[in-house]
DRENDO-1510 file (C-alpha; in Angstrom, 1 decimal, always signed):
<recs>
REC; n; res; u; v; w
REC; 1; MET; +0.4; -42.9; -30.5 .
REC; 2; LYS; +3.5; -40.8; -30.3 .
REC; 3; HIS; +6.9; -42.1; -29.0 .
REC; 4; ILE; +7.8; -40.0; -26.0 .
REC; 5; GLY; +11.4; -39.1; -25.3 .
REC; 6; ILE; +12.3; -38.1; -21.7 .
REC; 7; VAL; +15.2; -35.7; -21.4 .
REC; 8; ALA; +16.2; -36.6; -17.9 .
REC; 9; VAL; +18.2; -34.3; -15.5 .
REC; 10; SER; +17.4; -35.5; -12.0 .
REC; 11; ALA; +16.8; -39.1; -11.1 .
REC; 12; GLU; +13.7; -38.3; -9.1 .
REC; 13; GLY; +12.1; -36.1; -11.8 .
REC; 14; SER; +12.7; -38.6; -14.6 .
REC; 15; ALA; +11.5; -41.5; -12.6 .
REC; 16; LEU; +8.3; -39.7; -11.6 .
REC; 17; CYS; +7.7; -38.7; -15.3 .
REC; 18; TYR; +8.2; -42.3; -16.5 .
REC; 19; ARG; +5.9; -43.6; -13.8 .
REC; 20; THR; +3.2; -41.0; -14.5 .
REC; 21; ILE; +3.2; -41.7; -18.3 .
REC; 22; CYS; +2.8; -45.4; -17.6 .
REC; 23; LEU; +0.0; -45.0; -15.1 .
REC; 24; GLU; -2.0; -42.4; -17.0 .
REC; 25; GLY; -1.5; -44.4; -20.2 .
REC; 26; ALA; -3.1; -47.4; -18.6 .
REC; 27; GLU; -6.0; -45.2; -17.3 .
REC; 28; LEU; -6.6; -43.6; -20.7 .
REC; 29; LEU; -5.7; -46.5; -23.1 .
REC; 30; GLY; -6.5; -49.6; -21.1 .
REC; 31; PRO; -4.8; -52.0; -18.6 .
REC; 32; HIS; -1.0; -52.2; -19.0 .
REC; 33; GLU; -1.0; -49.9; -22.0 .
REC; 34; HIS; +1.1; -46.8; -22.5 .
REC; 35; PRO; +3.1; -45.0; -25.2 .
REC; 36; GLU; +6.6; -46.1; -26.2 .
REC; 37; ILE; +9.1; -44.3; -24.1 .
REC; 38; SER; +12.8; -43.6; -24.4 .
REC; 39; LEU; +15.0; -41.8; -21.9 .
REC; 40; HIS; +18.4; -40.2; -22.1 .
REC; 41; THR; +20.4; -38.4; -19.4 .
REC; 42; PHE; +23.6; -36.6; -18.8 .
REC; 43; SER; +24.7; -36.4; -15.2 .
REC; 44; LEU; +23.0; -33.9; -12.9 .
REC; 45; ARG; +26.4; -32.6; -12.0 .
REC; 46; SER; +27.2; -31.7; -15.6 .
REC; 47; TYR; +24.0; -29.6; -15.8 .
REC; 48; GLN; +24.6; -28.1; -12.3 .
REC; 49; ARG; +28.1; -27.0; -13.2 .
REC; 50; LEU; +26.7; -25.0; -16.2 .
REC; 51; ILE; +23.9; -23.6; -14.1 .
REC; 52; ASP; +26.3; -22.4; -11.4 .
REC; 53; GLU; +28.3; -20.7; -14.1 .
REC; 54; ASP; +25.2; -19.0; -15.5 .
REC; 55; ARG; +25.7; -20.7; -18.9 .
REC; 56; TRP; +22.1; -21.2; -19.8 .
REC; 57; ASP; +22.9; -21.5; -23.5 .
REC; 58; ALA; +25.1; -24.5; -22.8 .
REC; 59; VAL; +22.4; -26.0; -20.7 .
REC; 60; GLY; +20.1; -25.7; -23.7 .
REC; 61; GLU; +22.6; -27.3; -26.0 .
REC; 62; MET; +22.9; -30.3; -23.6 .
REC; 63; MET; +19.1; -30.7; -23.7 .
REC; 64; LEU; +19.1; -30.5; -27.5 .
REC; 65; GLU; +21.8; -33.2; -27.6 .
REC; 66; SER; +19.6; -35.4; -25.4 .
REC; 67; ALA; +16.6; -34.7; -27.7 .
REC; 68; ALA; +18.7; -35.5; -30.8 .
REC; 69; ARG; +19.7; -38.9; -29.4 .
REC; 70; LEU; +16.1; -39.6; -28.4 .
REC; 71; VAL; +14.8; -38.7; -31.9 .
REC; 72; LYS; +17.5; -41.0; -33.4 .
REC; 73; ALA; +16.0; -43.7; -31.2 .
REC; 74; GLY; +12.5; -43.0; -32.6 .
REC; 75; ALA; +11.1; -40.4; -30.2 .
REC; 76; GLN; +8.7; -37.9; -31.6 .
REC; 77; LEU; +7.9; -35.8; -28.6 .
REC; 78; PRO; +10.7; -34.7; -26.2 .
REC; 79; ILE; +9.7; -33.8; -22.6 .
REC; 80; CYS; +11.9; -32.7; -19.7 .
REC; 81; PRO; +10.3; -33.2; -16.2 .
REC; 82; ASP; +12.9; -30.9; -14.5 .
REC; 83; ASN; +11.7; -27.3; -14.3 .
REC; 84; THR; +14.9; -25.3; -13.8 .
REC; 85; VAL; +16.7; -26.3; -17.0 .
REC; 86; HIS; +13.8; -25.0; -19.1 .
REC; 87; GLN; +15.5; -21.6; -18.8 .
REC; 88; GLY; +18.2; -23.0; -21.1 .
REC; 89; LEU; +15.7; -24.7; -23.4 .
REC; 90; ASP; +13.9; -21.4; -24.0 .
REC; 91; LEU; +17.1; -20.1; -25.6 .
REC; 92; VAL; +17.6; -22.9; -28.2 .
REC; 93; ARG; +14.1; -24.4; -28.6 .
REC; 94; GLU; +13.6; -23.2; -32.1 .
REC; 95; ARG; +16.5; -25.5; -33.2 .
REC; 96; SER; +15.0; -28.6; -31.6 .
REC; 97; PRO; +14.9; -31.7; -33.8 .
REC; 98; ALA; +11.3; -32.3; -32.6 .
REC; 99; PRO; +8.5; -30.3; -31.0 .
REC; 100; TRP; +8.7; -30.2; -27.2 .
REC; 101; ILE; +6.2; -30.4; -24.4 .
REC; 102; HIS; +7.2; -27.4; -22.3 .
REC; 103; ILE; +6.4; -27.9; -18.6 .
REC; 104; ALA; +5.6; -24.3; -17.8 .
REC; 105; GLU; +3.3; -23.9; -20.9 .
REC; 106; GLU; +1.4; -27.0; -19.8 .
REC; 107; VAL; +1.1; -25.6; -16.2 .
REC; 108; SER; -0.1; -22.3; -17.5 .
REC; 109; ALA; -2.7; -23.9; -19.8 .
REC; 110; GLU; -4.0; -26.1; -17.0 .
REC; 111; ALA; -4.2; -23.2; -14.6 .
REC; 112; THR; -6.2; -21.2; -17.2 .
REC; 113; ARG; -8.5; -24.2; -17.8 .
REC; 114; HIS; -9.3; -24.3; -14.0 .
REC; 115; GLY; -9.7; -20.5; -13.8 .
REC; 116; TYR; -6.8; -20.0; -11.4 .
REC; 117; GLN; -5.8; -16.4; -11.1 .
REC; 118; ARG; -2.6; -16.7; -8.9 .
REC; 119; LEU; +0.0; -19.4; -8.6 .
REC; 120; ALA; +3.0; -19.8; -6.2 .
REC; 121; ILE; +6.3; -20.7; -7.8 .
REC; 122; LEU; +8.3; -23.1; -5.6 .
REC; 123; GLY; +11.5; -24.8; -6.8 .
REC; 124; THR; +15.2; -24.2; -7.1 .
REC; 125; ARG; +16.5; -20.6; -6.5 .
REC; 126; PHE; +17.1; -20.4; -10.3 .
REC; 127; LEU; +13.5; -21.3; -11.0 .
REC; 128; MET; +12.0; -19.0; -8.5 .
REC; 129; GLU; +14.1; -16.1; -9.7 .
REC; 130; GLY; +14.2; -16.9; -13.4 .
REC; 131; SER; +11.8; -16.5; -16.3 .
REC; 132; VAL; +10.7; -20.0; -17.0 .
REC; 133; TYR; +7.3; -19.7; -15.2 .
REC; 134; ARG; +7.1; -15.9; -15.0 .
REC; 135; SER; +7.1; -15.4; -18.8 .
REC; 136; LYS; +4.4; -18.1; -19.4 .
REC; 137; LEU; +2.2; -17.0; -16.6 .
REC; 138; ASP; +2.5; -13.4; -17.6 .
REC; 139; ALA; +1.5; -14.3; -21.1 .
REC; 140; ALA; -1.6; -16.0; -19.8 .
REC; 141; GLY; -2.5; -13.1; -17.5 .
REC; 142; ILE; -2.0; -15.2; -14.3 .
REC; 143; ASP; -0.5; -13.5; -11.2 .
REC; 144; HIS; +2.4; -15.3; -9.5 .
REC; 145; ARG; +4.2; -15.1; -6.2 .
REC; 146; VAL; +7.6; -16.3; -5.0 .
REC; 147; PRO; +8.9; -16.7; -1.4 .
REC; 148; ASN; +11.3; -14.1; +0.0 .
REC; 149; LEU; +15.1; -14.3; -0.3 .
REC; 150; GLU; +15.5; -16.3; +3.0 .
REC; 151; GLN; +12.8; -18.7; +2.0 .
REC; 152; ARG; +14.2; -19.2; -1.5 .
REC; 153; THR; +17.6; -20.0; -0.1 .
REC; 154; ARG; +16.2; -22.6; +2.3 .
REC; 155; ILE; +14.0; -24.2; -0.3 .
REC; 156; ASN; +16.9; -24.4; -2.8 .
REC; 157; GLN; +19.0; -26.1; -0.1 .
REC; 158; ILE; +16.3; -28.6; +0.6 .
REC; 159; ILE; +15.9; -29.5; -3.0 .
REC; 160; TYR; +19.6; -30.2; -3.6 .
REC; 161; ASP; +20.4; -31.7; -0.2 .
REC; 162; GLU; +17.2; -33.9; +0.0 .
REC; 163; LEU; +14.7; -34.1; -2.8 .
REC; 164; VAL; +17.1; -35.0; -5.5 .
REC; 165; TYR; +18.2; -38.0; -3.3 .
REC; 166; ALA; +14.6; -39.0; -2.7 .
REC; 167; ARG; +14.6; -37.7; +0.9 .
REC; 168; PHE; +12.2; -35.2; +2.5 .
REC; 169; LEU; +12.8; -34.8; +6.2 .
REC; 170; PRO; +9.9; -33.9; +8.5 .
REC; 171; ALA; +11.4; -30.6; +9.4 .
REC; 172; SER; +11.8; -29.7; +5.7 .
REC; 173; ARG; +8.3; -30.8; +4.9 .
REC; 174; ALA; +7.0; -28.5; +7.7 .
REC; 175; TYR; +9.1; -25.7; +6.3 .
REC; 176; PHE; +7.5; -26.1; +2.9 .
REC; 177; GLN; +4.1; -26.1; +4.4 .
REC; 178; SER; +4.7; -22.9; +6.3 .
REC; 179; VAL; +5.9; -21.2; +3.2 .
REC; 180; ILE; +2.9; -22.4; +1.3 .
REC; 181; ARG; +0.6; -20.9; +3.9 .
REC; 182; ASP; +2.5; -17.6; +3.5 .
REC; 183; LEU; +1.9; -17.6; -0.2 .
REC; 184; ALA; -1.8; -18.6; -0.2 .
REC; 185; GLY; -3.2; -15.2; -0.7 .
REC; 186; GLY; -2.4; -13.4; +2.6 .
REC; 187; GLU; -4.1; -15.9; +4.9 .
REC; 188; ALA; -1.1; -16.1; +7.3 .
REC; 189; PHE; +0.1; -13.3; +9.6 .
REC; 190; GLU; +3.2; -13.6; +11.6 .
REC; 191; LYS; +5.2; -11.4; +14.0 .
REC; 192; ASP; +8.3; -12.8; +15.6 .
REC; 193; ALA; +6.7; -16.3; +15.1 .
REC; 194; GLY; +10.1; -18.0; +15.4 .
REC; 195; ALA; +11.0; -16.4; +18.7 .
REC; 196; VAL; +11.5; -19.0; +21.5 .
REC; 197; PHE; +9.3; -18.6; +24.6 .
REC; 198; PRO; +8.8; -20.6; +27.8 .
REC; 199; ALA; +6.0; -22.9; +27.0 .
REC; 200; ALA; +4.4; -22.9; +30.4 .
REC; 201; SER; +1.3; -25.1; +30.4 .
REC; 202; SER; +0.9; -25.0; +26.6 .
REC; 203; ILE; +3.5; -27.8; +26.6 .
REC; 204; LYS; +0.7; -30.0; +27.7 .
REC; 205; LEU; -0.7; -29.9; +24.2 .
REC; 206; PRO; +2.1; -32.0; +22.6 .
REC; 207; ILE; +2.0; -34.3; +25.7 .
REC; 208; LEU; -1.8; -34.9; +25.0 .
REC; 209; ILE; -1.2; -35.6; +21.4 .
REC; 210; ASP; +1.7; -38.0; +22.1 .
REC; 211; LEU; -0.5; -39.8; +24.7 .
REC; 212; PHE; -3.2; -40.4; +22.1 .
REC; 213; LYS; -0.6; -41.3; +19.4 .
REC; 214; GLN; +0.8; -44.0; +21.7 .
REC; 215; ALA; -2.7; -45.3; +22.4 .
REC; 216; GLU; -3.1; -45.7; +18.6 .
REC; 217; GLU; +0.2; -47.5; +18.4 .
REC; 218; GLY; -0.9; -49.9; +21.1 .
REC; 219; THR; +1.7; -49.0; +23.7 .
REC; 220; ILE; -0.7; -47.3; +26.1 .
REC; 221; ASP; -4.2; -48.3; +27.3 .
REC; 222; LEU; -6.1; -45.1; +27.9 .
REC; 223; ALA; -8.7; -46.9; +30.0 .
REC; 224; ARG; -6.2; -48.6; +32.3 .
REC; 225; ARG; -6.0; -47.4; +35.9 .
REC; 226; VAL; -2.9; -45.2; +36.7 .
REC; 227; PRO; -1.7; -45.3; +40.3 .
REC; 228; ILE; -1.9; -42.0; +42.2 .
REC; 229; ASP; +0.8; -41.2; +44.7 .
REC; 230; PRO; -0.3; -38.5; +47.1 .
REC; 231; LYS; +3.3; -37.7; +48.2 .
REC; 232; ALA; +4.2; -36.9; +44.6 .
REC; 233; ARG; +1.5; -34.2; +44.1 .
REC; 234; VAL; +2.6; -30.7; +43.2 .
REC; 235; GLU; +1.0; -27.4; +43.5 .
REC; 236; GLY; +0.4; -24.7; +40.9 .
REC; 237; GLY; -2.9; -25.6; +39.5 .
REC; 238; GLY; -5.5; -28.3; +39.0 .
REC; 239; VAL; -7.7; -30.3; +41.4 .
REC; 240; LEU; -5.7; -33.4; +42.5 .
REC; 241; GLU; -3.5; -31.3; +44.9 .
REC; 242; LYS; -6.7; -30.5; +46.8 .
REC; 243; TRP; -8.2; -34.1; +47.0 .
REC; 244; SER; -7.9; -36.2; +50.1 .
REC; 245; GLU; -8.5; -39.8; +50.9 .
REC; 246; PRO; -10.1; -41.9; +49.5 .
REC; 247; TYR; -8.2; -41.0; +46.4 .
REC; 248; PRO; -10.0; -41.5; +43.1 .
REC; 249; VAL; -9.4; -44.3; +40.6 .
REC; 250; LEU; -8.2; -42.5; +37.5 .
REC; 251; SER; -7.2; -43.7; +34.0 .
REC; 252; ALA; -4.9; -42.0; +31.6 .
REC; 253; ASP; -7.9; -40.7; +29.8 .
REC; 254; HIS; -9.2; -39.1; +33.0 .
REC; 255; LEU; -5.7; -37.6; +33.6 .
REC; 256; ALA; -5.7; -36.1; +30.1 .
REC; 257; VAL; -8.9; -34.3; +30.8 .
REC; 258; LEU; -7.5; -33.0; +34.1 .
REC; 259; MET; -4.3; -31.9; +32.4 .
REC; 260; MET; -6.0; -30.0; +29.6 .
REC; 261; ASP; -9.3; -28.7; +31.1 .
REC; 262; PHE; -8.0; -27.9; +34.6 .
REC; 263; SER; -4.3; -27.6; +33.7 .
REC; 264; ASP; -3.6; -30.0; +36.6 .
REC; 265; ASN; +0.2; -30.1; +37.1 .
REC; 266; TYR; +0.3; -33.4; +39.0 .
REC; 267; ALA; -1.9; -35.1; +36.3 .
REC; 268; THR; +0.6; -33.8; +33.8 .
REC; 269; ASN; +3.6; -35.2; +35.7 .
REC; 270; VAL; +1.9; -38.6; +35.9 .
REC; 271; LEU; +1.3; -38.5; +32.1 .
REC; 272; ILE; +4.9; -37.4; +31.4 .
REC; 273; ASP; +6.1; -40.4; +33.4 .
REC; 274; LEU; +3.6; -42.6; +31.5 .
REC; 275; VAL; +4.5; -41.5; +27.9 .
REC; 276; GLY; +8.2; -40.8; +28.6 .
REC; 277; MET; +9.8; -37.4; +28.4 .
REC; 278; ASP; +12.4; -38.7; +25.8 .
REC; 279; THR; +9.6; -40.3; +23.7 .
REC; 280; VAL; +7.7; -37.0; +23.6 .
REC; 281; GLN; +10.9; -35.2; +22.5 .
REC; 282; ARG; +11.6; -37.7; +19.8 .
REC; 283; ARG; +8.1; -37.2; +18.5 .
REC; 284; LEU; +8.5; -33.4; +18.5 .
REC; 285; ASP; +11.7; -33.8; +16.6 .
REC; 286; ALA; +10.0; -36.1; +14.1 .
REC; 287; TRP; +7.2; -33.5; +13.6 .
REC; 288; GLY; +9.9; -30.9; +12.7 .
REC; 289; MET; +9.4; -29.0; +16.0 .
REC; 290; LYS; +13.1; -28.4; +16.6 .
REC; 291; GLU; +12.6; -25.4; +19.0 .
REC; 292; THR; +10.0; -27.1; +21.1 .
REC; 293; LEU; +11.7; -28.8; +24.1 .
REC; 294; LEU; +10.2; -30.8; +26.9 .
REC; 295; ARG; +13.0; -30.8; +29.5 .
REC; 296; ARG; +11.3; -30.8; +32.9 .
REC; 297; ARG; +8.2; -31.9; +34.8 .
REC; 298; MET; +5.7; -29.4; +36.0 .
REC; 299; MET; +6.8; -27.3; +39.0 .
REC; 300; ASP; +10.4; -28.4; +38.9 .
REC; 301; LEU; +11.8; -25.1; +39.9 .
REC; 302; GLU; +15.4; -26.4; +40.2 .
REC; 303; ALA; +15.4; -27.5; +36.6 .
REC; 304; ALA; +13.9; -24.2; +35.5 .
REC; 305; ARG; +16.6; -22.3; +37.4 .
REC; 306; ALA; +19.3; -24.5; +35.8 .
REC; 307; GLY; +18.0; -23.4; +32.4 .
REC; 308; ARG; +16.1; -26.6; +31.6 .
REC; 309; GLU; +12.9; -24.7; +30.7 .
REC; 310; ASN; +10.2; -26.1; +28.5 .
REC; 311; VAL; +10.2; -23.9; +25.5 .
REC; 312; THR; +8.4; -23.5; +22.1 .
REC; 313; THR; +7.7; -20.9; +19.4 .
REC; 314; PRO; +4.4; -19.5; +18.1 .
REC; 315; ARG; +5.1; -20.9; +14.6 .
REC; 316; GLU; +5.8; -24.5; +15.9 .
REC; 317; MET; +2.7; -24.5; +18.1 .
REC; 318; ALA; +0.5; -23.2; +15.3 .
REC; 319; GLY; +1.9; -25.8; +12.9 .
REC; 320; LEU; +1.2; -28.6; +15.4 .
REC; 321; LEU; -2.4; -27.4; +15.7 .
REC; 322; GLU; -2.9; -27.1; +12.0 .
REC; 323; ARG; -1.6; -30.7; +11.5 .
REC; 324; LEU; -3.9; -31.9; +14.3 .
REC; 325; TYR; -6.9; -30.1; +12.7 .
REC; 326; ARG; -6.1; -31.6; +9.3 .
REC; 327; GLY; -5.9; -35.1; +10.7 .
REC; 328; GLU; -2.3; -35.5; +9.8 .
REC; 329; ILE; -1.2; -36.8; +13.3 .
REC; 330; LEU; -4.0; -38.7; +14.9 .
REC; 331; ASN; -6.8; -40.8; +13.6 .
REC; 332; ALA; -10.2; -39.2; +13.1 .
REC; 333; GLY; -11.6; -40.3; +16.5 .
REC; 334; ASN; -8.7; -39.1; +18.5 .
REC; 335; THR; -8.5; -35.9; +16.5 .
REC; 336; ARG; -12.1; -35.1; +17.5 .
REC; 337; ARG; -11.4; -36.2; +21.1 .
REC; 338; ALA; -8.4; -33.9; +21.5 .
REC; 339; ILE; -10.2; -30.9; +20.0 .
REC; 340; GLU; -13.3; -31.5; +22.1 .
REC; 341; ILE; -11.2; -31.7; +25.3 .
REC; 342; MET; -9.6; -28.3; +24.5 .
REC; 343; LYS; -12.9; -26.7; +23.7 .
REC; 344; ARG; -14.2; -27.2; +27.2 .
REC; 345; ASN; -11.8; -24.9; +29.2 .
REC; 346; GLU; -13.7; -21.6; +29.1 .
REC; 347; LYS; -11.2; -19.4; +31.0 .
REC; 348; THR; -8.5; -19.0; +28.4 .
REC; 349; PRO; -7.3; -15.7; +27.0 .
REC; 350; ILE; -8.3; -16.6; +23.4 .
REC; 351; LYS; -11.9; -17.6; +24.5 .
REC; 352; GLY; -12.0; -14.4; +26.5 .
REC; 353; GLY; -11.5; -12.3; +23.4 .
REC; 354; LEU; -14.0; -14.1; +21.2 .
REC; 355; PRO; -17.7; -13.3; +21.0 .
REC; 356; PRO; -19.9; -15.5; +23.1 .
REC; 357; GLY; -20.7; -18.9; +21.5 .
REC; 358; VAL; -17.7; -18.9; +19.2 .
REC; 359; PRO; -15.9; -22.3; +19.9 .
REC; 360; SER; -12.1; -22.4; +20.3 .
REC; 361; ALA; -10.0; -25.5; +21.0 .
REC; 362; ASP; -7.0; -24.0; +22.8 .
REC; 363; LYS; -4.4; -24.5; +25.6 .
REC; 364; ASP; -3.1; -21.5; +27.5 .
REC; 365; GLY; -0.1; -21.2; +29.8 .
REC; 366; ASP; +1.1; -18.7; +32.4 .
REC; 367; LEU; +4.2; -18.1; +34.5 .
REC; 368; ASP; +5.2; -15.0; +36.3 .
REC; 369; GLY; +5.7; -12.3; +33.7 .
REC; 370; LEU; +4.5; -14.6; +30.9 .
REC; 371; ARG; +1.2; -15.5; +29.2 .
REC; 372; CYS; +0.6; -17.6; +26.1 .
REC; 373; ASP; -2.3; -19.3; +24.3 .
REC; 374; SER; -2.5; -21.4; +21.2 .
REC; 375; GLY; -5.6; -22.9; +19.6 .
REC; 376; ILE; -8.0; -23.4; +16.7 .
REC; 377; VAL; -10.9; -21.0; +16.4 .
REC; 378; PHE; -14.0; -22.2; +14.5 .
REC; 379; VAL; -15.6; -19.4; +12.5 .
REC; 380; ALA; -19.0; -20.2; +10.9 .
REC; 381; GLY; -19.7; -19.0; +7.4 .
REC; 382; ARG; -22.7; -18.4; +5.1 .
REC; 383; SER; -22.6; -22.1; +4.5 .
REC; 384; ALA; -20.5; -25.1; +5.7 .
REC; 385; ASP; -18.2; -24.6; +2.7 .
REC; 386; ALA; -17.7; -20.9; +3.6 .
REC; 387; ALA; -16.5; -21.6; +7.2 .
REC; 388; ARG; -13.1; -20.2; +8.0 .
REC; 389; PRO; -11.5; -21.9; +11.0 .
REC; 390; PHE; -8.1; -20.5; +11.8 .
REC; 391; VAL; -5.1; -21.4; +14.0 .
REC; 392; ILE; -3.7; -18.8; +16.3 .
REC; 393; SER; -0.7; -18.8; +18.7 .
REC; 394; VAL; +0.2; -15.7; +20.8 .
REC; 395; MET; +3.0; -15.6; +23.3 .
REC; 396; THR; +4.1; -12.8; +25.6 .
REC; 397; ALA; +7.0; -12.3; +28.0 .
REC; 398; TYR; +8.7; -9.7; +30.2 .
REC; 399; LEU; +5.3; -8.6; +31.4 .
REC; 400; HIS; +4.9; -6.0; +34.1 .
REC; 401; ASP; +1.2; -6.7; +34.3 .
REC; 402; ASP; +0.2; -10.3; +33.7 .
REC; 403; ARG; -3.4; -9.3; +33.1 .
REC; 404; ALA; -2.3; -7.0; +30.3 .
REC; 405; GLY; -0.7; -10.0; +28.6 .
REC; 406; GLU; -4.0; -11.9; +28.8 .
REC; 407; ALA; -5.9; -8.9; +27.5 .
REC; 408; PHE; -3.4; -8.5; +24.6 .
REC; 409; ILE; -3.9; -12.2; +23.6 .
REC; 410; GLY; -7.7; -11.7; +23.7 .
REC; 411; GLU; -7.4; -8.6; +21.5 .
REC; 412; VAL; -5.3; -10.4; +18.9 .
REC; 413; ALA; -7.8; -13.3; +18.9 .
REC; 414; ARG; -10.7; -10.9; +18.5 .
REC; 415; THR; -9.0; -9.0; +15.6 .
REC; 416; ALA; -8.2; -12.3; +13.8 .
REC; 417; TYR; -11.8; -13.5; +14.4 .
REC; 418; ASP; -13.3; -10.3; +13.0 .
REC; 419; TYR; -11.1; -10.6; +9.9 .
REC; 420; PHE; -12.0; -14.3; +9.2 .
REC; 421; GLU; -15.6; -13.8; +10.1 .
REC; 422; THR; -15.9; -11.0; +7.5 .
REC; 423; LEU; -14.4; -13.4; +4.9 .
REC; 424; ALA; -16.7; -16.2; +5.9 .
REC; 425; ARG; -19.8; -14.0; +5.6 .
REC; 426; SER; -18.8; -12.3; +2.3 .
REC; 427; THR; -18.9; -13.2; -1.3 .
REC; 428; GLU; -15.7; -13.4; -3.3 .
REC; 429; HIS; -16.2; -9.7; -4.3 .
REC; 430; GLY; -16.5; -8.5; -0.7 .
REC; 431; ARG; -20.3; -8.2; -0.3 .
REC; 432; LYS; -21.3; -9.3; +3.2 .
REC; 433; MET; -24.2; -11.7; +3.1 .
REC; 434; ASP; -26.0; -12.6; +6.4 .
</recs>
């Protein structure tokens, strides 16, 4: 069994490497067993100073010095778990006192073993723009993609401001996820996805999710009766504004259905008071939805005129729906419940654009001059494994004809459906199989 020497650069990388060797050693060799391990590190700052000065040869010399000290301590196999500095190692590796495990070579070999044909390179700006992975993947005949310049800059900042200090903020995690969607073979399509729009009734979606989340946390009983005050009713949609005495006995669960399936504004206001507007906003912030703001109750025109509009972006609403679908927010039961509630409203622009019988779980919104809709469309495939559900969020504003906005959303939904339905019905080489 070889003595492994860890050439450490960042604390998080070296700690993860040490832990992985120990755990996998126990799995392969038996309980509590693992190879002998030594570790040496210079400060991250000493490496970073050289990297910033583009002195990769000096970076390589520092790695060789670490390796020499580890070999002197008995190590036979140096390994560095930090990707970026391998650009320096590649310049001096032939002078190493012992053979290295090269991280990019191992990734390339593993990708080849699994038959992967394309990889995304995410890391520091130096890694994404450098040759460490490019050269090894090119040699193996594996295609590779990197984010655009704006994305590379943001990712680099997150790594140095958060990850090296063992932090990964929800907003940063959501940003990485959006970038990964963008790199996953052209499955994401965006146009002005970061633009801020009035949310209209689509703001009811995060209210629903927060309501169910608080129920899971035990702070709200969905079955408990919620008082109805006829004097507090508002117009603008729904059924409660039309009811007269005797008023119904309704629970929070009933109000959720009225809010989503009938877009009832009074039911929404009752639920906003129940869950707490500030609580919903804190939840949105924690989910990384920095541009989505719940700032007023439904039909509060004074607040709207004062600029306290409820707003969101297509990207944030799509991201929320994706996390809901993947079960990352609610438990399995409430995830199914939320999706089933949204499936029942048949008069949304997205559903209007889809072929009959294609299910969509979506929530639309409308104001004068504005139409929006966000949802999950379920596309069946040749088999269950071939199904291609997709998330869609379309928002329009400054409309001269509101019906044209609804028609546009339906056209986008139908175009997206046709694309994913073709993929779901086709082989990997493009032959459509019915």
